[in-house]
C-alpha positions in Angstrom: -129.1 -63.1 41.2 -129.4 -66.8 42.1 -127.5 -67.2 45.2 -127.3 -70.9 45.4 -125.5 -73.3 43.4 -127.8 -75.0 40.7 -126.3 -78.4 42.2 -127.6 -77.5 45.8 -130.9 -76.5 47.4 -129.5 -75.6 50.7 -129.9 -71.9 51.7 -126.7 -70.0 51.6 -124.6 -69.8 54.7 -123.1 -66.7 56.5 -119.8 -65.9 55.3 -117.4 -63.0 55.2 -117.6 -59.3 54.8 -116.3 -59.6 51.4 -118.5 -62.2 50.0 -121.7 -60.1 51.6 -120.5 -57.1 49.9 -120.1 -58.7 46.3 -123.6 -60.6 46.9 -124.9 -57.1 47.4 -123.5 -55.5 44.5 -124.5 -58.7 42.2 -128.0 -58.9 43.2 -128.5 -55.1 42.1 -126.3 -55.8 38.9 -128.1 -55.7 35.5 -127.0 -59.0 34.9 -128.0 -62.2 36.2 -125.4 -63.9 38.2 -125.6 -67.4 39.7 -123.4 -68.3 43.2 -121.5 -71.4 42.4 -119.7 -71.6 45.8 -119.5 -68.5 48.3 -116.1 -67.6 46.5 -117.1 -68.5 42.9 -120.1 -66.5 41.0 -120.7 -67.0 37.0 -122.3 -64.9 34.6 -123.1 -65.0 30.9 -122.9 -62.6 28.2 -126.5 -63.0 27.2 -127.5 -59.3 28.0 -124.8 -58.3 25.3 -125.9 -60.6 22.9 -122.9 -62.9 23.6 -124.7 -66.2 24.9 -121.9 -68.2 24.1 -119.5 -65.8 26.9 -119.5 -66.8 30.3 -117.7 -64.3 32.9 -116.6 -66.1 35.9 -115.9 -63.8 39.4 -113.3 -65.5 42.0 -113.1 -64.2 45.6 -109.8 -64.3 47.5 -111.1 -63.7 51.3 -107.2 -63.6 52.5 -106.1 -60.9 50.2 -110.3 -59.1 50.5 -110.4 -59.1 46.9 -111.3 -60.6 43.9 -110.5 -61.1 39.6 -112.6 -62.1 36.5 -112.1 -64.0 33.5 -114.5 -63.4 30.6 -114.3 -66.5 28.5 -115.2 -65.9 24.8 -115.6 -69.8 23.9 -113.4 -68.6 20.9 -110.2 -70.9 19.7 -108.0 -69.3 17.4 -106.3 -72.1 15.3 -102.5 -72.6 15.7 -101.7 -71.5 12.5 -103.4 -68.0 13.2 -102.0 -67.2 16.8 -99.1 -65.3 15.3 -101.8 -62.8 13.7 -104.0 -63.1 16.6 -101.7 -62.1 18.9 -100.5 -58.9 17.4 -103.8 -57.9 17.0 -105.1 -58.6 20.4 -101.9 -56.3 21.2 -103.1 -53.7 18.9 -106.9 -53.3 20.6 -105.3 -53.6 24.3 -103.2 -50.5 23.2 -106.5 -48.5 22.6 -107.8 -49.6 26.1 -107.7 -48.0 29.4 -106.9 -51.7 31.0 -105.5 -54.2 28.9 -107.4 -57.6 29.1 -107.6 -59.8 25.9 -105.3 -62.3 26.2 -104.8 -65.1 23.6 -103.6 -68.7 25.7 -101.2 -71.1 24.5 -104.2 -73.4 23.8 -105.4 -70.6 21.6 -108.7 -69.8 23.6 -109.2 -66.0 23.8 -110.1 -64.5 27.1 -110.4 -61.2 28.6 -108.8 -61.3 32.3 -109.4 -58.5 34.3 -106.5 -56.3 35.2 -105.7 -56.0 38.7 -107.2 -57.0 41.8 -110.9 -55.2 42.5 -111.4 -54.5 46.1 -115.2 -54.5 46.7 -115.0 -53.5 50.4 -112.9 -50.2 49.4 -115.3 -49.2 47.0 -114.3 -51.4 43.7 -117.6 -51.7 41.1 -117.6 -55.4 40.6 -120.4 -55.9 38.6 -119.3 -52.7 36.5 -116.1 -54.1 35.5 -117.2 -57.3 34.1 -120.1 -55.7 32.3 -117.3 -53.0 30.7 -115.3 -56.3 29.8 -117.9 -58.0 28.5 -118.9 -54.9 26.4 -115.4 -54.4 25.2 -115.4 -58.3 24.0 -118.8 -57.6 22.2 -117.5 -54.8 20.5 -114.5 -57.0 18.9 -115.6 -60.5 18.6 -116.8 -60.0 15.1 -112.8 -59.2 14.0 -112.1 -61.8 16.5 -114.0 -64.7 14.9 -112.6 -63.0 11.2 -109.2 -64.2 12.5 -110.2 -67.7 12.8 -111.7 -67.7 9.2 -108.2 -66.6 7.8 -108.3 -62.9 7.9 -105.2 -60.8 8.3 -104.7 -59.0 11.4 -103.5 -55.6 8.8 -106.9 -56.0 7.0 -108.7 -55.7 10.2 -107.0 -52.6 11.5 -108.5 -51.1 8.6 -105.4 -51.0 6.3 -105.4 -51.3 2.4 -101.3 -52.1 2.4 -99.1 -54.9 2.2 -98.7 -57.0 5.3 -95.8 -55.9 7.1 -92.5 -57.6 7.3 -93.1 -59.9 10.5 -96.2 -60.9 8.8 -94.5 -62.1 5.8 -92.2 -64.3 7.7 -93.2 -68.0 8.8 -95.8 -68.1 11.5 -93.8 -67.9 15.0 -96.5 -68.0 18.0 -93.4 -67.4 20.2 -93.1 -63.9 19.0 -95.7 -61.8 20.8 -93.6 -59.1 22.5 -94.1 -55.4 21.5 -91.2 -55.8 18.8 -92.9 -58.5 16.9 -96.3 -57.4 17.6 -96.4 -53.9 16.9 -95.8 -52.6 13.4 -95.2 -48.7 13.8 -94.7 -48.2 17.5 -97.0 -45.2 17.9 -99.6 -45.8 20.5 -101.7 -42.6 19.4 -102.5 -43.9 15.9 -106.4 -43.6 14.3 -107.3 -47.3 14.8 -106.5 -47.2 18.3 -108.3 -43.9 18.9 -111.5 -45.5 16.8 -111.7 -48.5 18.9 -111.3 -46.5 22.6 -114.0 -44.0 20.9 -116.3 -46.3 20.2 -116.0 -48.3 23.5 -116.6 -45.1 25.2 -119.3 -43.8 23.6 -121.3 -47.3 24.2 -120.2 -47.5 27.9 -121.9 -44.0 28.4 
């Protein structure tokens, strides 16, 4: 891991136990990390074949925890927000922890759920690696959404769109009732996504 900011040639200063614990984890990680500041680290999705993705790890010394966001640098057009929100909801249901989010600005990100506690044994690098892998698995479908694909097509269905998609696009309705077509968290599509991610992780 590069431990100095690319904008500075000064060696890193002594910091808190949290920062030192995170530095130690990231130095032994498979992915290259860059320390922009004692509480901010970044890494790219290059090892996953996603050069366009960037993970940002932020440390909170007061709570001795850290959080991360993976920016996929993918923007969904405004008229596709409703279908994108539906599809991301479907993906998140199949994962042990939800993470894909569609911002009001249309940018898709993977936001780590909950806070990581490195001093208590949390695998920070592993959590980010898993998020990047999940993103790599779904990135082609997400790009397809920006090009006009329907959520129901990406879910492998051959039927007509459901009633929600027949309505005018309304990006404000993204709750379970508006996004979920069958309400069954154990359907085959969800299992396929979860199985694929599990196989790639192991």
